[in-house]
C-alpha positions in Angstrom: 7.9 195.3 -70.5 6.2 191.9 -70.1 7.9 189.3 -72.2 11.3 191.0 -72.4 13.5 188.5 -74.1 16.5 187.2 -72.1 20.1 187.2 -73.3 22.8 184.5 -73.4 24.2 184.2 -69.9 27.7 185.5 -70.8 26.2 189.0 -71.4 24.8 189.5 -67.9 26.6 191.6 -65.3 26.1 191.1 -61.5 25.2 193.9 -59.1 25.5 192.7 -55.5 25.7 194.3 -52.1 26.0 191.1 -49.9 22.3 190.9 -49.1 21.0 190.3 -52.6 22.1 190.5 -56.3 20.8 191.7 -59.6 21.6 190.7 -63.2 21.8 193.5 -65.8 21.8 192.7 -69.5 23.2 194.6 -72.5 20.0 196.5 -73.1 20.4 198.0 -69.6 17.7 195.7 -68.5 17.9 194.5 -64.9 16.1 191.2 -65.3 16.7 189.6 -61.9 16.5 190.9 -58.4 15.2 189.2 -55.2 14.0 191.4 -52.3 14.7 191.9 -49.6 17.1 189.0 -49.5 18.8 186.4 -51.6 16.2 183.6 -51.2 13.1 185.8 -51.1 10.9 186.1 -54.1 12.0 188.1 -57.1 10.7 191.6 -57.7 12.4 191.7 -61.1 12.0 188.3 -62.8 11.9 188.7 -66.5 15.1 186.5 -66.6 12.8 183.5 -66.0 9.7 184.7 -67.7 8.2 186.9 -65.0 7.0 190.5 -65.6 9.4 192.5 -63.5 12.2 194.5 -65.2 14.0 197.8 -64.9 15.5 199.1 -68.2 17.7 202.1 -69.1 18.8 202.2 -72.7 19.6 204.7 -75.5 16.7 205.9 -77.6 18.9 205.5 -80.7 20.3 202.3 -82.2 23.5 201.2 -80.5 26.2 198.6 -79.9 27.0 197.5 -76.4 30.0 196.9 -74.2 30.8 197.4 -70.5 33.2 196.9 -67.7 33.5 196.9 -63.9 35.3 199.6 -62.1 38.4 197.9 -60.6 37.9 196.0 -57.4 34.1 196.7 -57.2 30.8 195.4 -58.5 30.0 198.9 -59.9 29.1 198.0 -63.5 29.3 200.5 -66.5 27.1 199.7 -69.4 28.5 201.5 -72.4 26.6 202.0 -75.6 27.9 203.6 -78.8 25.2 205.1 -81.0 25.6 206.6 -84.5 26.3 210.0 -83.1 27.8 209.6 -79.6 28.4 207.3 -76.6 26.4 206.9 -73.4 27.2 205.1 -70.2 25.0 203.9 -67.4 26.8 203.4 -64.1 24.9 200.7 -62.1 25.4 199.4 -58.5 23.6 198.3 -55.4 24.5 200.6 -52.6 27.2 198.8 -50.7 27.3 197.3 -48.1 23.7 196.3 -48.2 20.9 196.8 -45.7 19.2 193.4 -45.1 15.8 195.0 -45.3 16.3 197.6 -48.0 17.4 197.5 -51.6 19.1 200.7 -52.9 19.7 200.4 -56.6 21.8 203.3 -58.1 21.8 204.1 -61.8 23.7 207.1 -63.2 23.3 208.0 -66.9 26.3 209.8 -68.3 26.5 211.7 -71.6 30.1 211.0 -72.5 30.5 213.3 -75.5 27.2 214.9 -76.7 23.7 215.2 -75.5 21.9 211.8 -75.2 18.4 210.6 -75.0 17.5 207.4 -73.1 14.3 205.5 -72.4 13.7 204.3 -68.9 11.1 201.8 -67.8 10.4 200.5 -64.3 8.1 197.6 -63.7 8.7 196.0 -60.3 6.4 193.0 -59.5 6.9 191.1 -56.3 6.2 187.4 -56.0 8.1 186.5 -59.2 5.8 188.8 -61.2 2.5 188.1 -59.5 2.1 191.3 -57.5 2.1 194.4 -59.7 2.9 198.0 -58.6 0.0 199.7 -56.8 -0.8 202.7 -54.7 1.4 204.8 -57.0 1.9 208.4 -55.9 4.1 211.2 -57.1 5.2 213.7 -54.4 5.7 217.4 -55.0 9.4 216.9 -55.5 8.9 214.3 -58.2 9.6 211.3 -56.0 7.4 208.2 -56.8 6.2 205.9 -54.1 4.1 202.7 -54.2 3.9 199.1 -53.2 4.3 195.7 -54.8 3.1 192.9 -52.6 4.3 193.5 -49.1 7.3 195.7 -50.3 7.5 199.5 -50.3 8.9 201.2 -53.3 10.5 204.6 -53.8 11.9 206.0 -57.0 13.7 209.3 -57.3 15.1 211.1 -60.3 12.1 210.3 -62.6 9.7 213.1 -61.8 8.4 213.3 -65.4 7.6 209.6 -65.5 4.1 208.5 -66.6 2.2 205.4 -65.5 2.2 202.8 -68.3 0.5 199.4 -67.8 1.9 198.1 -64.5 4.9 200.4 -64.3 6.4 203.8 -65.0 8.2 205.1 -68.1 10.1 208.3 -68.9 12.4 209.6 -71.6 15.4 211.5 -70.3 17.7 214.0 -72.1 21.2 214.3 -70.5 23.3 217.3 -71.7 26.8 216.7 -73.1 29.2 215.9 -70.3 26.4 215.7 -67.7 24.8 212.9 -65.8 21.4 212.0 -64.4 20.8 209.9 -61.2 18.0 207.4 -60.6 17.6 205.8 -57.2 15.3 202.9 -56.6 14.6 201.7 -53.1 12.6 198.6 -52.2 12.0 197.6 -48.6 10.0 195.3 -46.4 10.0 198.0 -43.7 9.1 201.7 -43.5 11.5 203.6 -45.8 13.9 206.1 -44.1 14.3 209.7 -45.3 15.9 209.8 -48.7 19.7 210.2 -49.1 21.2 212.1 -52.0 22.5 210.0 -54.9 25.9 211.7 -54.7 26.4 210.6 -51.1 25.2 207.0 -51.9 27.7 206.7 -54.7 30.5 208.1 -52.6 29.8 205.7 -49.8 29.5 202.7 -52.1 32.8 203.5 -53.9 34.6 203.9 -50.5 33.1 200.7 -49.1 34.2 198.6 -52.2 37.7 200.1 -52.2 38.0 199.2 -48.5 36.5 195.7 -48.9 38.6 194.3 -51.8 42.3 193.8 -51.4 44.8 194.6 -54.2 46.0 191.0 -54.7 48.9 192.4 -56.8 51.2 189.5 -56.1 49.1 187.0 -58.1 49.5 185.8 -61.6 46.2 187.5 -62.7 45.7 190.6 -60.4 42.7 192.0 -62.2 40.8 188.7 -62.4 41.8 187.8 -58.8 40.5 191.1 -57.5 37.3 190.7 -59.5 36.8 187.1 -58.1 37.2 188.5 -54.6 34.7 191.2 -55.3 32.2 188.7 -56.6 32.7 186.5 -53.5 32.3 189.6 -51.3 29.1 190.6 -53.1 27.6 187.2 -52.5 28.4 187.2 -48.8 25.8 188.5 -46.3 26.2 190.3 -43.0 25.7 186.9 -41.3 28.8 185.7 -43.0 27.0 183.2 -45.3 28.0 183.2 -49.0 25.3 182.1 -51.4 26.4 179.7 -54.1 24.9 181.8 -56.9 22.5 184.7 -57.4 19.9 182.8 -59.5 17.7 179.8 -59.9 16.7 177.5 -62.7 19.3 178.5 -65.3 19.9 175.4 -67.4 23.1 173.3 -67.2 21.8 171.5 -70.3 18.8 172.6 -72.3 15.7 170.6 -71.4 17.8 168.1 -69.5 16.1 168.6 -66.2 19.2 169.8 -64.4 17.9 173.1 -63.1 18.5 174.1 -59.5 18.0 177.0 -57.0 21.4 178.0 -55.8 20.5 181.1 -53.7 21.6 179.3 -50.5 24.8 178.8 -48.6 26.6 175.5 -49.3 29.2 174.9 -46.5 31.6 173.3 -49.0 31.5 176.3 -51.3 32.0 178.6 -48.4 35.0 176.6 -47.4 36.5 176.8 -50.9 36.1 180.6 -50.6 37.6 180.7 -47.1 40.6 178.7 -48.3 41.1 180.9 -51.3 41.2 184.1 -49.2 43.6 182.6 -46.7 46.5 181.5 -49.0 48.9 184.3 -48.0 47.1 186.4 -45.4 43.7 186.2 -43.7 41.4 188.5 -45.7 38.0 189.3 -44.1 36.1 186.7 -46.1 38.0 184.0 -44.0 36.4 185.3 -40.9 33.0 185.4 -42.6 33.4 181.7 -43.6 34.4 180.7 -40.1 31.6 182.7 -38.4 28.8 181.2 -40.5 30.1 177.6 -40.7 31.0 177.5 -37.0 27.5 178.6 -36.0 25.9 175.9 -38.2 28.2 173.2 -36.8 27.6 174.1 -33.2 23.9 174.7 -33.6 23.2 171.5 -35.5 25.9 168.9 -34.7 25.0 165.5 -36.1 22.0 167.1 -37.9 24.3 169.3 -39.9 23.0 170.1 -43.4 25.1 170.6 -46.5 23.4 174.0 -47.2 21.4 176.7 -45.4 19.6 179.9 -46.0 21.7 182.9 -45.1 19.8 183.2 -41.8 20.9 179.6 -40.8 17.6 177.9 -41.5 17.1 175.0 -43.9 16.4 175.6 -47.6 12.8 175.0 -48.6 11.9 171.9 -50.6 11.7 172.3 -54.4 8.5 173.7 -55.9 7.8 175.4 -59.2 6.4 178.9 -60.0 4.3 178.2 -63.1 6.5 180.6 -65.1 8.1 179.8 -68.5 11.6 179.8 -67.0 14.8 180.8 -68.7 14.9 179.2 -72.2 15.9 175.6 -71.8 15.6 175.9 -68.0 12.9 175.6 -65.4 11.2 177.8 -62.7 12.4 175.6 -59.8 12.5 177.2 -56.3 14.0 175.6 -53.3 16.5 172.7 -53.2 16.4 169.1 -52.1 19.9 169.4 -50.5 18.3 169.6 -47.0 17.6 165.9 -47.3 21.1 164.9 -48.1 24.3 164.0 -46.2 27.5 165.1 -48.0 30.6 163.7 -46.3 33.1 165.6 -48.4 31.9 168.9 -46.8 33.2 167.7 -43.4 36.6 167.3 -44.9 36.5 170.8 -46.4 35.4 172.2 -43.0 38.5 170.7 -41.4 40.6 172.4 -44.2 39.0 175.7 -43.2 39.7 175.0 -39.5 43.3 174.3 -40.4 43.5 177.6 -42.3 42.1 179.3 -39.2 44.8 177.7 -37.1 47.5 179.0 -39.4 46.3 182.5 -38.9 45.7 182.3 -35.2 42.0 181.7 -35.3 41.6 178.1 -34.0 40.2 179.0 -30.6 36.9 179.2 -28.8 33.9 178.2 -30.8 36.0 177.5 -34.0 38.1 174.9 -32.0 34.9 173.4 -30.6 33.4 173.2 -34.1 36.5 171.4 -35.4 36.1 168.7 -32.8 32.4 168.3 -33.7 33.4 167.8 -37.3 36.0 165.2 -36.4 33.4 163.3 -34.4 31.0 163.4 -37.3 33.7 162.0 -39.6 34.6 159.3 -37.1 30.9 158.2 -36.8 29.9 158.5 -40.5 32.8 158.1 -42.8 31.7 154.6 -43.9 28.1 155.5 -44.7 26.8 156.0 -48.2 26.2 159.7 -49.0 25.5 162.1 -51.8 29.0 163.5 -52.3 30.3 166.6 -54.0 28.1 166.3 -57.0 24.9 165.6 -55.0 24.1 162.3 -56.6 22.4 159.2 -55.2 23.9 157.8 -52.0 27.0 155.8 -52.7 30.4 155.2 -51.2 32.0 158.1 -53.1 35.8 158.0 -53.2 36.2 161.8 -53.3 34.3 162.2 -50.1 36.6 159.9 -48.2 39.8 161.5 -49.6 38.5 164.9 -48.8 38.2 163.8 -45.2 41.7 162.3 -45.3 43.0 165.7 -46.5 41.1 167.6 -43.9 42.2 165.4 -41.0 45.9 165.6 -42.1 45.6 169.4 -42.5 44.2 169.8 -39.0 46.7 167.3 -37.5 49.6 169.6 -38.5 48.1 172.5 -36.6 47.1 170.9 -33.2 49.2 169.5 -30.3 51.2 166.4 -31.2 49.1 163.9 -29.3 45.9 165.1 -30.9 47.6 165.3 -34.3 48.6 161.7 -34.0 45.0 160.7 -33.3 43.8 162.6 -36.4 46.5 161.2 -38.6 45.6 157.7 -37.4 42.0 158.2 -38.4 43.2 159.6 -41.8 45.3 156.5 -42.3 42.4 154.3 -41.6 40.2 156.0 -44.1 42.9 156.0 -46.8 43.6 152.3 -46.3 39.9 151.4 -46.7 39.4 153.7 -49.7 42.5 152.2 -51.4 41.2 148.7 -50.9 37.8 149.6 -52.4 38.4 152.3 -55.0 41.4 151.8 -57.2 41.0 150.8 -60.8 43.3 148.6 -62.9 45.5 151.6 -63.8 46.1 152.3 -60.1 43.9 155.5 -60.4 41.0 156.4 -58.1 37.6 155.4 -59.5 34.4 157.3 -58.6 33.2 154.7 -56.2 33.4 150.9 -55.8 30.2 150.7 -57.9 31.2 153.2 -60.6 33.9 152.7 -63.3 35.8 155.7 -64.5 37.5 158.4 -62.6 36.3 161.9 -61.4 38.0 165.2 -61.8 37.1 166.1 -58.2 39.7 163.4 -57.2 42.5 165.8 -58.3 41.8 168.1 -55.3 42.5 165.9 -52.2 46.2 165.4 -53.0 46.6 169.1 -53.6 45.1 169.6 -50.1 47.5 167.0 -48.6 45.6 163.7 -48.6 48.5 162.1 -50.5 52.0 163.2 -51.7 52.4 164.5 -55.2 54.7 161.6 -56.1 52.3 158.9 -54.7 51.5 156.5 -57.6 47.7 156.9 -56.9 48.0 160.7 -57.3 49.9 160.5 -60.6 47.7 157.7 -62.0 44.6 159.7 -61.3 46.0 162.8 -62.9 46.8 160.8 -66.0 43.4 159.2 -66.0 41.7 162.6 -65.9 43.9 163.9 -68.6 43.1 160.9 -70.8 39.4 160.4 -70.1 37.9 163.8 -69.0 39.6 166.6 -70.9 39.0 168.2 -74.3 40.4 171.4 -75.9 41.8 172.7 -72.6 38.6 172.1 -70.5 37.8 169.4 -67.9 34.6 167.4 -67.4 33.7 166.2 -64.0 33.1 162.5 -65.0 31.7 160.5 -67.8 28.1 159.8 -66.9 27.5 157.4 -69.8 29.1 156.2 -73.1 28.4 159.5 -74.9 31.3 161.7 -76.0 32.5 164.4 -73.7 30.3 167.5 -74.1 27.2 165.5 -75.2 25.8 164.8 -71.7 26.9 168.0 -70.0 29.3 170.9 -70.2 32.9 171.2 -69.0 33.1 172.1 -65.3 35.1 175.2 -64.7 35.8 174.3 -61.1 37.5 171.2 -62.4 39.6 173.2 -64.9 41.0 175.4 -62.1 41.5 172.3 -60.0 43.5 170.7 -62.9 45.8 173.8 -62.8 46.4 173.3 -59.1 47.0 169.6 -59.6 49.6 170.3 -62.3 51.2 172.9 -60.1 51.3 170.3 -57.3 53.3 168.1 -59.6 55.7 170.9 -60.5 54.4 171.1 -64.0 54.3 174.9 -64.0 53.8 175.5 -67.7 51.0 173.0 -68.0 49.4 174.5 -64.9 49.4 177.9 -66.6 47.8 176.5 -69.7 44.9 175.1 -67.8 44.5 178.3 -65.8 44.6 180.6 -68.8 42.2 178.5 -70.8 39.6 178.3 -68.1 39.8 181.9 -66.9 38.8 183.0 -70.5 35.5 181.0 -70.3 33.4 184.1 -69.5 31.7 187.0 -71.2 32.5 190.8 -71.0 31.5 191.0 -67.3 34.1 188.3 -66.4 31.5 186.1 -64.6 31.7 182.3 -64.5 28.9 179.8 -64.4 29.3 176.2 -63.2 29.6 174.7 -66.7 30.9 175.8 -70.0 29.6 174.6 -73.4 32.9 174.2 -75.3 31.3 173.7 -78.7 29.1 176.8 -78.5 31.4 178.8 -76.2 28.5 179.6 -73.8 28.0 179.6 -70.1 25.7 177.0 -68.6 24.0 177.0 -65.2 23.4 179.5 -62.5 25.3 182.8 -62.4 27.7 183.6 -61.0 28.9 180.4 -59.5 30.8 181.3 -56.3 33.0 178.2 -56.1 34.4 178.7 -59.6 35.5 182.3 -58.6 37.0 180.9 -55.4 39.1 178.3 -57.2 40.2 180.9 -59.7 41.3 183.1 -56.8 43.2 180.3 -55.1 44.9 179.3 -58.3 45.9 182.8 -59.2 47.7 183.0 -55.8 49.3 179.6 -55.7 50.6 179.8 -59.3 52.5 183.0 -58.4 
């Protein structure tokens, strides 16, 4: 299975249980899985040129399709062969155990008898540690090790050892099914549980975890976005930004990052999206994780963390080929940055907590810490929402203005007046430094041109919809940063839009919210509908979209895009 070719990103489906995630391609090839947790090394890594993979595919030629069962991350690969159809129902047992992967695969013969080929080749350490100590028990269960991980595979009693893995051909009778259960753990494995029970528990857990969201403008996509966010959220409450690392935003351009960590900003976006109408459980997860980080670290607060609350490691490489056009980068430099805008988003989250009766105890104390950090540091250069070099980024100041105003509306009058006064001070200084000749916000005092991120602070309450600065910025983004219904974050140089980087889907959904804020309902819907179509059959969104080639770019799935889709689907209703 070494050298299994990757697919375009739009064709991958996500399996996730909160503690880790897997990507499954149209050949039934699970090409990415870190174990036991999100930021641990991959045990299936053919996505980036490693050797590990787990494939279930028809023996005959086929065409492929697939779909998620509603409100879940249970994925069904469906292949139509010349003589019949076959499906493979795939899921990580949900909710996940932090120490044990349980990967469920059920092969179903839809019409007639089918034959499938199965190949399992786990290799820990991003492919460096092959399967060893293989043993087949009397009941046909296979056990072994890869690196420090224990492996158990049931349902493949007739498998044979091939190279560094196991292979078996299965025949499934018409109307029947065959279960495969793969377990990978960094601890002693418990007694096996039957596949039927695991499936039943997973179905029930998903149906309990994901709300109907029927009163949105796109109920199916809204539910799916919520399921993706839930699948990316651990038992600690932390939501990783994406499941993968090193997938290219632009081929050979050097913009390849490891997003398997929790960005506080992204978690706030998710928390706000799930609190629009009622406080869904992901709001409490966002509050729990972010509050712990704020109170634990105070003025040493980082923009991002591992799911256990520790700092992400520095960037290194794996000496693997990487995904085509990408790189094998592990770790992230974010731990060395200060991002002021995240403080404003935290206050937005705290204001949402107040609206739903949750601004008390540690959450209230965390809000005061964040206000103090803004008071002390609002005038300092920092990396901003796009994690660039330290500058006086306009968006960061306006995000803090919006957060301060949001919280001011939810606290006692005397404290609210203090917060509003600080917001006024920041807004006045930003206005004196950061308006261009059109009266629109520019990226920073040192950067000409506007930034699509500047559309969000007015939506969040930094300025009224009819403020001339709000309207001028919306017009500037329309004129300078849009093409064919998509939005680019900013113009990095004099090249045409799309030459330097792809459109940012986060900005497309933000544009929908900005138009809605202006009362331009029809235009808001046009932006919303255009951007929610920028995905493949599994309905997953990456950070960027290549408009010319109609391809996803960057790590997958990007949580904050799903969060902004979810928020827009509710607000546009």
